[in-house]
ROMIKOL-168424 format. One record per residue (C-alpha): z, y, x; residue in three letters. Coordinates in steps of 0.25 Angstrom, whole numbers, plus 5000, padded with zeros to 4 digits. Each point is the difference from the previous one (the first is absolute). Example, Ala and Ser with C-alpha at 12.3 -4.5 7.8 and 13.67 -1.06 7.14 Angstrom:
2
503149825049ALA499850145006SER
***
This chain:
968
522753035155MET500850105008SER501450034997SER499650144998ALA499449964987ASP501350024992ASN500150155005GLY500749995013ARG499850115010ILE499749945013VAL500050065014ARG498750075002PRO499250055011GLY499650145001LEU498650014995SER499050095008ASN499150024988GLY498849925006ARG500049894989GLY499850054985THR499449944988VAL499150054989LYS500450134993GLY501350005009PHE499749915011VAL498949995010GLN499449865003LYS500349945013VAL498949925007HIS500149925013SER499250065011PRO498649945002PRO499649945013SER499050125002SER501250095001LEU500749925011ASN499650115010ASP500650114992SER501249924998LEU500249985015GLU499850145001GLY501150034990GLU500949905007ILE499850075014GLN500250144994ALA501349954994PHE500549945012LEU499750125009ILE501250084996ASP501049895005GLU501250105001ASP500050014984GLN499949854997LEU501549985000HIS500150114989THR499349904989TYR501249954993ASP499249934990ASP498849925004LEU499250044987THR499850145006LYS499249935012VAL498550034998ASN499349915002PRO500949884997VAL499649895011THR500849905008PRO499850095012SER500550134994THR501249934993VAL500349935013LEU499950145008LYS500950074990CYS501149895001LEU499950005015GLN500150155001ALA501350004991ARG500649885007TYR499850085014SER500950114994VAL501049914995LYS499650014985VAL500149864995PHE499750014985TYR498750044993THR499550004986HIS498849924997ALA499850024985GLY500949914992CYS500549945013THR501050045011LEU499549965014VAL501249985009ALA499849985015LEU501149935008ASN500550095012PRO500849885006PHE501150095003GLN501150084993PRO499650134995ILE501250104999PRO500350074987ASP498849944993LEU500849924990TYR501350085000SER500850044988LEU499550145000ASP498649965000VAL500349914988MET500750114992LYS498850095004GLU499049914993TYR500949964989HIS500250154996GLY498650055002ALA499350044987PRO498749955005GLN500249895011PRO498549985002GLN500050145006GLU500849955012PHE499649935012LYS499649854997PRO501249915001HIS500549874994ILE501050084992PHE498950074992ILE499649864995VAL501549974997ALA500250134993GLU498749984992GLU500549874995ALA501450054997TYR499450124992ARG499149904992ASN501249934995VAL500750134996GLN498750044992GLY500149874993GLN498549984998LEU499549864998GLU500149925009PRO501350065004VAL500349895010ASN499550035014GLN499649915012SER499850045014LEU499149915007VAL500150005015VAL498949935007SER499549985014GLY499949915012GLU501249945006SER500650105009GLY499450124992ALA501450054996GLY500149944986LYS501549965001THR500450145006TRP499250074988THR500749914990SER501350035006ARG499750155000CYS499749994985LEU501349934996MET500850105008LYS499350124993TYR500249944986TYR501549975004ALA500150145004THR499350084989VAL500349904988ALA501550005004ALA500150165002SER500750024986SER501150104997SER500649904989VAL501449995006VAL500449884992LYS498949915006SER499950055014GLN500849895006ASP499249904993THR498750065005VAL500450015014GLU500549854999ARG498649964995ILE499250085009GLU500849955012LYS499849864995ARG498550014998VAL499850065014LEU500949895006ASP499149894995SER498950045009ASN500749975014PRO500449864994ILE498649974995MET499450045013GLU501049935008ALA499749864993PHE498650034996GLY499350075012ASN499649965013ALA499450055013CYS498549965001THR498850035009LEU499650114991ARG501350064996ASN501550005004ASN500550014986ASN499049924992SER500349964986SER499949854999ARG500250004985PHE499550094989GLY500950084991LYS499950094988TYR501250094998ILE500350064986GLN500850125000LEU500650014986GLN500250144994LEU500850044987ASP499550104990ARG500550115009CYS499149955011GLN501249965008LEU500149885009LEU500949904994VAL499549875006GLY498949925007ALA499449865001SER499349935011VAL498949894998GLN499549935012THR498749925003TYR499849895010LEU501050005011LEU499349955013GLU501149895002LYS499249935010THR500350115010ARG501449945000VAL499649885008ALA498650045005CYS499750135007GLN498750045007LEU499950045014ALA500650145003ASN500650004986GLU501449994995ARG500849944989ASN500750084989PHE500850125005HIS501349954995ILE500149895011PHE499850105011TYR501050094993GLN501049895001MET499749975014MET500150145005LYS501150064991GLY501049894998SER501450015006THR500649895009GLU500849954989GLU498849984991GLN499249935011ARG501149905001LYS500149984985GLU498449985000TRP500149915012LYS499050105007MET500550025014PRO499450115009ARG498849955007GLY499749904990GLN498549994998ARG499449964986PHE498649954999VAL499850074986TRP500350145007LEU498950035009PRO499850145007ASN501550024997SER500050105012GLU499150094992LYS500850114993THR499550084988VAL500650104991ASP500349904989GLU501049925009ASP501250074994CYS501049904996PHE501150104996HIS499150074990GLU499749874993THR501449964999VAL500450144995GLU498949994989ALA500549864996MET501450074998VAL499550114991HIS499249904992LEU501349924997GLY499849885010ILE501449985004ASN500549965014ALA500149854997GLU498649994993ARG499450075013GLN500749905008ARG499449894992GLN498650065001ILE500150025015PHE500549855002ARG498849954993ILE499050085008LEU500749965013ALA499949854995GLY498550034998ILE499950045015LEU500749885004GLN499049914993LEU498950065008GLY500649945013ASN500049864994VAL498949925007ASN499549864997PHE499549895009SER499249884995SER500749865000SER499449885007ALA500249924987ASP499350064988GLU501149944991SER501050095006GLN500250154998PRO499650105011CYS501050035011HIS500850125002LEU500550045014ASP501450055002GLU499650145000GLN499349984986SER501149934995LYS500950115004ASP499150104993PHE499949914987SER501649995000GLN500150165001ARG499050014989ALA500749904991ALA501350075002GLU499450144997LEU499349954988LEU501349924996CYS499349864999VAL500249875006SER499449995014ALA499649854998GLU499350034987GLU499350125005LEU499449925012GLN499749884990MET499250104990CYS499250065012LEU499649865006ARG499949914988VAL499450024987ARG500249924987THR498949934992LEU500249964986LYS499349884994ALA500549994986GLY501550005000LYS500149965014GLN500150095012SER499449975014VAL500450075012LEU498850035010LYS500250065014PRO499150135002CYS499150025011SER500350115010GLN499150104994ALA500549974986GLU501450025005CYS499650145005SER499450034987VAL501249964992ARG500950095010ARG499150124997ASP500049974985CYS501550005000LEU500050135007ALA499050074991LYS500649954987VAL501350055004ILE499550145004TYR499150014988ALA501149974991GLN501050095007LEU499050114999PHE499849984985GLU501550004998TRP500150145007LEU498950064992VAL500749954987THR501350055005PHE499450145003ILE499450004986ASN501349974994ASN500650115008SER499050124998ILE499349964987CYS500550084988ALA500149954986ASP498850004991GLU500650104990SER500350105011THR498650025005TRP498750034993CYS498950035011ASN499849965014PHE499250035013ILE499549885008GLY499850005015VAL499149895004LEU500149965015ASP499249885003VAL499549935013TYR498850075006GLY498749935003PHE500149905011GLU499049945009CYS500649925012PHE499449905010GLN500649894991ILE500050024985ASN500649914990ASN500549994986LEU500950125002GLU498950095004GLN499149954989LEU501150044990CYS500350135006ILE498550045001ASN499849954986TYR501150104995ALA499450115007ASN498649974994GLU500750014986LYS500650135003LEU498750055005GLN499349954988GLN501150074991HIS499650135008PHE498549984997VAL500249964986ALA500950124997HIS499350115007TYR498749975007LEU499349924989ARG500850034987ALA499950155003GLN498550005002GLN499849914988GLU500850094991GLU499250125004TYR498749934995VAL500749964987SER500650144997GLU498650065001GLY500050065014LEU498749995008GLU500449925012TRP499449935012SER500949895005PHE500650015014VAL499849865007LYS501349945004TYR500549865006GLN500449914988ASP500849885004ASN499949934987GLN499149895007ARG501149975010CYS501049994989LEU499149904992ASP499949925013LEU501649995001LEU500449994986GLU498849994991GLY499649904990SER499749894999PRO500049975015VAL500650085011CYS500849995013VAL501350004993PHE499749894990SER499449915010LEU501250025009LEU500949974988ASN499349874997GLU500049955014GLU501550035000SER500349924988ARG499449885004LEU501049895004ASN499449985014ARG499950065014VAL499050115000SER498849995010ASP499550145005THR498649965002ASN499949944986THR500650134994PHE499050095008ARG498849924995VAL500550014986ARG500250155001LEU498650015006GLU499449924989LYS500750074988GLU499950155005LEU498750005008CYS499450104990GLY501050115003ASN499650105010ALA501450035004ASN500349875007ILE499449945012SER500249895010TRP499849985015ASP499449865000LYS500150005015PHE501550025001SER500949895004LYS501150054991VAL499849994985PRO500050134994HIS499350104990PHE499750155001THR500350094988VAL499350145000ALA501150094995HIS499950154997TYR500750035013ALA499249905008GLY499749855003LYS501249915002VAL499949855005ASN501049914994TYR500449875006GLN500149884991ILE500949925008GLN501450004993GLY499550094989MET500249894989VAL501349965005GLU500550145000LYS499550014986ASN500849884996LYS501350055006ASP500749874999PRO501549995001VAL500549865003PRO501149974989PRO500949945011GLU500150145006LEU500350074986THR501149904997GLU500650025014LEU500150154997LEU500549984986GLN501249935006LYS500350115010SER501450055001ASP499550145002ASP500350074987PRO498750095001LEU499149885005LEU500549914989HIS499950114989GLN498550035004ILE499649865000PHE500849964988ALA499350114992ASP498749955005ASP500349864995LYS500450064986GLU498650074999THR499249895006GLU499349924989ASN500249855003PRO498649974994THR499350095010THR499249905008LYS498649985005GLY498950084993LEU501050094992SER500650055013LYS499850155002VAL499450035013THR500250125009VAL498650064997VAL500349984985SER501450065000LYS499550125009PHE498850024991LYS500850004987ASN501050105006SER498950095005LEU499350004986GLU501450054994SER500050115010LEU498650044996MET500350004986LYS501150105003ILE499150095008LEU499050004989HIS501050054990THR500550125009THR499450125006THR499649975015PRO500150095012HIS499349955012TYR500450025014THR499149955011ARG500749975013CYS499150015012ILE500349935014LYS499450105010PRO500049905012ASN500349855001PRO501050015011ASP501050084992CYS500050115010LYS500550144996PRO499050114997LEU498849915004THR498850014991PHE498949895001LYS498850034993LYS499549864998GLU501349954995GLU500150124990VAL498550004995ILE500149854997MET501350024991GLN499350124993LEU498849924996GLU500849884996ALA500950074990CYS498950094995GLY500550135004ILE498750075001VAL499549954986GLU501350054995THR499850145005ILE498550004995HIS500549974986ILE501250095000SER499150125006ALA498949984990ALA500749974987GLY501250034992PHE501249925004PRO500850044989ILE499749944986ARG500950034988ILE499749954985PRO499750114990PHE501349984992LYS500950005012SER499350125005PHE500250074988MET501549964999GLN500250065014ARG499250125000TYR499750044985GLY501150105001LEU499150085010ILE499050044988ALA501250024991LYS500750105008TYR498850065008SER499550144997ILE498649945000PHE500049944986GLN498949904998SER500349944986GLY501149904996SER500449885009VAL500449874993ASP500649915010ALA500249894989GLU498549994997ALA499549864998ASP498550025000GLY499349995014GLY499050114997ASP501150104994VAL500949975012LEU498950025010ARG499750144994GLN501550045000GLU500049965015VAL498850085002GLY500650124994LYS501349985009LEU499149995012LEU499350134996GLY501350074999VAL500449955014VAL498750045006LEU500050134994GLN501450035004HIS499749965014LYS498850095000ALA500850124997PHE501149965010ASP499950115011PRO500549915011SER498949914998HIS498750025008ASN498949984989ARG498949995010ASP500649895008SER499949894990GLU499149964989ASN501049974988PRO499049894995ASN500449915011VAL501550004997TRP500049924987VAL499249914991HIS500249944986CYS499649864999GLY499949924987ARG501549975000THR500650065012LYS500150135008VAL499649995014PHE500650105009LEU500050055015THR501350035007GLN499750154999LEU499949994985MET501249924998LEU500850105009ASP499450114990SER500549934988LEU501349975005GLU500250145005ASP499750064986GLN500849894993ARG501250045009LYS499850154997LYS500049974985ILE501249915001LEU500750115008SER499850104990ARG500449914989CYS501249965007ALA500350155003PHE499950034985SER500949884996ILE501050055010GLN500050144995CYS500249954986CYS501149915004TRP500750115008LEU499950104988ARG500549894991TYR501149975009GLN500450155002ARG500050024985ARG500849884997ARG501050045011ARG500250144994ARG500249944986ALA501049905006ARG500750115007GLN500150094987HIS500549884992SER501049975011ALA500550145000THR500250004985LEU500749875000ILE500950045011GLN500450134992ALA500349924988VAL500849905007VAL500850115008ARG500350084987SER500549874993TRP500949965011LEU500650145000VAL500350004985ARG500549865001ARG500950045012ARG500550124992VAL500349924988GLN500849905008ARG500850105006CYS500350074987SER500549874994ARG500849965012ALA500750145000ALA500349994985ALA500549865002LEU500950045012ILE500650124992GLN500349914988SER500649895008THR500950105008TRP500450064987ARG500449874994LYS500749965013TRP500850135000ARG500449984986ALA500449865003LEU500950045011LEU500650114992LYS500449904989SER500549905010LEU500950105006ALA500550054987ASP500349864996ALA500849985013GLU500850135000LEU501450014994ASP499850074987ASP500950135000ALA500249984985LYS500549865002ASP501050055011LEU500550114992ALA500349914987GLU500749895009GLU501550005000ASP500449995014LEU501449945003SER500950065010ALA499849935013LEU501149945009ASN500350105011SER499749905011VAL498749964994ILE499750154997ARG500250035015GLU499349895005ARG498850004991GLY499950155000SER500350055014VAL498950025010GLN499849885010LEU500350085011SER501450014995SER500249855000ILE500749965013GLN499849854999GLU498749914998PRO499849964986VAL499549874994SER499249984988VAL500749934989ARG499350034988GLY498549974998TRP499050054999PRO500150145006MET499650124992GLY499350075011LEU499049975011VAL500150035015LEU498650075002ALA499950045014SER500549925011ALA499449865002PRO501349935004SER501450064997ILE501349955003THR501050064990MET501150075008SER501050124997LEU498950105004THR498950034990ALA499250095009THR498650014995GLY500249944986PHE500650114993GLN498650054996LYS499749874994MET501349954995VAL500950084991SER500849894994VAL500349865004MET500549914989ALA500649875000SER500550025014LEU501349945006ASN500550045014LEU500549885008PRO500950015011SER499149935010ARG498850075005ARG498649945003GLY500049884992GLU498650014996TYR498850095001LYS499350064989VAL498450005001LYS499350084989PRO498849954994ASN499050095006GLN500249935013TYR499149894996SER499750014985GLN499750154998GLU501150074993LEU499850084988ALA500550145000SER501350054993ILE499650054986ARG501250094997ALA501450045004GLN501149954991PRO500950114993LYS501449974997GLY500549865001SER499149885004VAL499649904990LYS499849855004LEU499349904991ARG500149865004TYR498749944995GLN498849945008ARG499150115006SER498549975001PRO500050055014LEU500049925012LEU501549955004TYR500650094990ALA501049904995ASP500449945013MET501450015004GLN500249985015PRO501049925008ASP500950065010MET499349925012LYS498550024997SER499150125002ASP499650064987VAL498650064998THR499250054988GLY500950104994PHE499150054990ASN500850034988ALA500050114990ILE501350074994LEU500649914989LEU500750054988GLU501349935001LYS501250095006THR500949935010LEU
***
């Protein structure tokens, strides 16, 4: 069934109201043959006004829908350089074959990404991309999306895929989250840089396309819960490795070889042993230049992905070695028991190849010319014929290139893939080879066309068949639109019990050389009952013809079985495993580890089986995602800019079922949503609408009850729309917009837009109410906090003031108390040191000697000779001068010294100096002046130097004595 069965909203085409069902929808019938004349008249009437044909941006608006009218509209739009057109659920893209300025610019991306309704804009590939992105944001099942880009080779699939990846790398990385901005930029840059590398190694110039993908790829863009791009992964399918060693006329090898030839420096050419002017057999049409020949861009992308210079050097040396192998030619030997000969030039090329691949030149030549046959435990060497030598040489080149390509894909995935815990949804971009039909078609074209048949069948099953069957099962009266179903072709290729692939695999697993005529006879015998296969019995070349959805293709049987076997001689694998090149050794060492040693004979996996299994896994992914189809159309077979060939275009339109798609989209309801999902999304319309129509229970389980609730909701919506003054009630019949089936609601785009518009208005009102309540709550809380803060600040300030005043009061009281105590202490000390007058009065003073009286009582100025201190300690202290030499004159000392005690005046002057204690020890002040006689008391003083008696030849310091009581 369609992936929309789970409630997914798919991209619809605009309904013109011509197809309805009973009650809501008008029955659609195919025009009978009797009305052919009137149909022709309608076509002619429609085509008369050619000036307006380019205005039909959706082909569902075309009336009548015929191949002619659709073709004319596309041609008119193409002539005015409009290359995208909607066709129901499909976007039709015409290849202009020239750059179109500002069509894919960053401003255009932002315009489509920021639009409320991108469908209202001009058709563009960005509409499909934005719709898939918004589906992921909506999180309706299935959430994961797939963008299927299909079309013939040269129709523009690779360019379209590139634009899609660039769009997602832009809009999914445009985040304001600062902490992850650097990571996002790194991821988006790496995702985009994977494109030039994949195209350089996997694309080539063919007859139909200058940048043809020679492999299929499915790119998963990984998104986190915020829908931001966090990584990507690449899955590849069936690389056309035969192109390395075999190119058709006027075709080229893979782009990377030509990039190396045209973009390398002289130093690189010298390292690769590729002098200028050197011709390589495997590089035909090297003089032709295409836009993809950009070696610098490929190297820059490698650097951004983390491939360092040394690893790049190893890659390019391997590629250069492959080119050297292509110039090795063999000549038959006269003796069959001897290996084929190599001329001198071929030996030189083989020597260069061996040096570039870091293997032994002798072993390389031996492996190419001699094969090893095992008989039990013994090995027998058998020379190969000239043809076998060429096959082994080609096989060596193909296996090296294929393994190198797989290593590159693995490296890219390791570089850009995010951890599974960091992403939850993905958007897949499928870019596969287009339908191919050449003069000579073999296994590669059979697999490519088989893949296109599978994709076409997916489109038919998802949209054309499943949608119409669903209309009938849901109770809509519907006349089926005929379409081309390719199921019979798929049964021919992969059906059971007998099909082309099964017979091809059986023939490939037989341990014998295949015979083309025998295989053709078996195909004819087993598959003669299928009308999609035929044979030309008169053709000299054995082949069979398959009628594909896009046309008939003749497949040559010659070489098909051998290609399906894809044998690799073990000698070549062992040789590469012994290579001294680190990258080459790593590739084939890993291949040796993963190889099952028991894989022999019938259990060997063929190319067809491997491709079929990988394609089946791809289809499983597509069936679990919401698909979005883009049909790329090739306007002319010669890739000429702005050239429209009607025959070429009409054939592609008929092959891919565009006309049938338009019929179904225009006549039916392209949007289908289950009741429960519908009520979950739009139930709020009835709840908050002014037109109340009963209660709505979105969780109702009963089908009938839920259907009634849906009907009430739709009634509210239609009633609201009827009262909308901006809506023209006479232009449309409301009954054609919607229909309630048994389990689903069927909608047109107009009805969906109306539902989304009303839902958006209600959500806006609710959001406004919530914002008002929240702002009011915040304002009240802010006021309460301000009031609380004011009270707290006042209390804290008053407490601080009180605390400061209390501390100052306590400090003042303490200072006063301490000062009083200090003054009292000083006074008591002074009183203790002063001579008590009472004691002096009571003391009986003896008469002094006249000489002593004179010398001890007279002023110092009256002493004519220097004095010497004989008694110790002195009773007085010299308080002023820092250094004083005692002499006859006593100028300046009279204020301090009243009486000198214990002095004896010597006859010599200047024997020593007297240095008072304040010079270095801070001298205490004089307490009092003595009255009467001086008393000296010879006992130890507690003061510094108080009991020191100086010598005559030394300097005396530290006189700091007090008056003593003993009289001289």
